[in-house]
N, C-alpha and C positions, 0 to 999 in steps of 0.2 A: 609028634604031631603038635602043631601050634595051638596055643591057648585060644579058646573060642569065647567071645564076649557077646552076651545077649543084651540088647538095649531094651529097657522096660520103660514105657511111657505111661505114666499114671494120668488117666483122663476120665475117671469115673464119677466125679462129683457133680452136684446139681448146679453149681455156679450161682448160688443164691445172691451174692453181691452183684453179679452181672445180670441176673434175671433169667438166665438159661444156662444149660450145661456148656462149659468151655470147650468140650469136645465137638460142639456144633458151630463154634465161632469161626469166622473167616477174617482174614486181614483185609486191608484196603484194596488189595489186588484180587481178592476173591479166593486166596489160598487158605485152606482150612488149617487152623492151628495144629490139628493132629498131624497133618501132612508135613508141616514145618518141623515139628518135633521128631517125627520119624526120620526125616532127611538129616537133621542135625545129628541124631544118634548114629546113623550109618556113616556119615562123613567123619564122625569122631573115631570110628574104628570098629563099630559093632558089626558082627557077622550076620546077625538076625535081629529083628525088632518085634516085640509084642506090645500091643496097645491094650491097656486095661480100661475097659468101659464099664459103665453102670447106668447112670441116669440117661434115659432115652438112648439106650445102647443100640437098638436096631437102626435108628436114624443116623447115629454117629458111625456105625459100622461102614456105611457107604462112603465115608470120608477118609477111611484108612487106605493108604496106598496099596495097590496090588503087590503081593509078595510079602507084606507084613502081616503078622498074625494078630488075632484078637482073642482076648479072654474077657469074660464078663464077671465082674465081682458082684454076685447076687446080693451080697450084704453091703453094698456100696454106701448106703445111707448111714452106716456106722461111722464112716469117716475114712481118712487117709489110710489108717491101719488095714482096713478091709481091702483096699486097692493094692497096697504093698504085699499083703499076704497072697492075694490072687496072682500077682506078678511073679512072686518068688515060687509059688507052687508050679506055675507054668515053667519057670526056669529049671526047677528040680527035675521035671520030666524031660528036659532037653539035654543036649550034650555039652551045654555051656559050662565053662569053668568059672565065669564071673558074670555079674549083672551090673550094667551101668544104668542107674535109675534116674529118670528126669521127670519133670512135671509139664503138662500140656501148656500151662500159661507162662512158660519161660521161652516163648517163641522167638525172642530176640537174642537168645543165647547162641553165641558162635560155637561151631564144632571144635574150635581150638581149645575151648575149656574142657570138653570131654577128652580130647586127645591128651591134654596135659595131665589130667587125673589118671588116665590109663598109663601114661609113660612113667609117672612118678610112684605108682602103686607097688612096684615090686612083683612078687609071685602072685599072679592073679587069683589062683585058687584059694589062697589064704588072705587076700587083700581086704582091707577095710580102709577106704579113703573117701574124702569128700572135697569138693571145691569150696573155698572160702573167698570172700570178696571183702578186701580191707579188713580181714579178720572175722567177718560175719559169716557163719555157716550157711551154705547154700547147696545147690544141685549143679551138676549131677553128683550122685553118690555111687561109689563102686563097692560092691559086696562080692567077695569071693564065695565060691560054693560052700566052703566051710562055715560061713556065717548065715546062710539062708535060713536054716531051721531055727537057730537061736533068735535071729531077728524076728521071724514070723511069730515065735512064741512070746516075744517081749513087747510087741506093739499092741495098743488098744485105743479105741476111740479115734479121735481126729489128730493123732500124733504119729509121726514117722519113726525112723530109726535113730534120731538124734541122741537120745539117752544111751542107747546101746553103743553107738559110735564113740561117745565120750567115755563110757566105762571101759571100752576095749581098746583105747588108744589109737583110734583111727588116724591115719595120716591126713593132715590138713594141707591141701594143695592151694596155695595162694593164686588166685586168678583175677584179682582186682584190676590188673593191667589189661585184661582181655574183655571184661564186661562188668556190669553192675550187679548181675545176678538177681535182679528184682523180678517178682512175678507181676503179671499184668491182669488187672481186673476190668479193663476197658478194652473194647474191640480195637480201637485205633491208637492205643498207647504204643510208643516206640521204645 
C-alpha cells in the first residue's frame, strides 16, 4: 500500500496583527485563504487535508472546501502549539503515514514547494523535513507518524516544531528557487 500523506493547515489564530482571524480572510478575487491552503496541500500530493480552526471557528468552517476535514483547537488562544497538537491528534486517528503541515497565511506558496519536501524526505513514516528559503526555515514541514507524539509533547505556547526539528536532524529542503516562504499579514499582499 502506498504511503498516505495528510495535509494539515493551521488556521486557528486570532490574527491580531490583521485585526481578524486569517481563516476568514479572502484574497482580491474573493478566494478564502483557507481554500487556497487546502488546494496547495492537495496539489502538493496530500491524500487528505484537515484544517485546524480556533478563533471564530464556526464562521471559518463555512470557508473550508467540501471534502476537507475540520478540527477545532479548543485551546487555540495558547498559540501555534495548540493548533499543531490538534492537527497531529487528528492525524494520529487517521491512516496517514505522514503529515505535511502548512500555515493559512502562506497563501502564495506554490504546491511545488510541498512536492519537493515530500520527494526529498525519504521514508515518510520516519521523515522529518522542512522547506527552507535561502537557508531560512519555513513551511511546509513534513512529520512522519513516528514523530507526531514527541512533537506534540515538545511544543508549548506560540512556538511550533522548530526546536524539535533542529534537535532531530530534520532534512532541510531548499526551496528558495520556488518561493520566498514569507507569511502574509495583509489581505492583499502577494
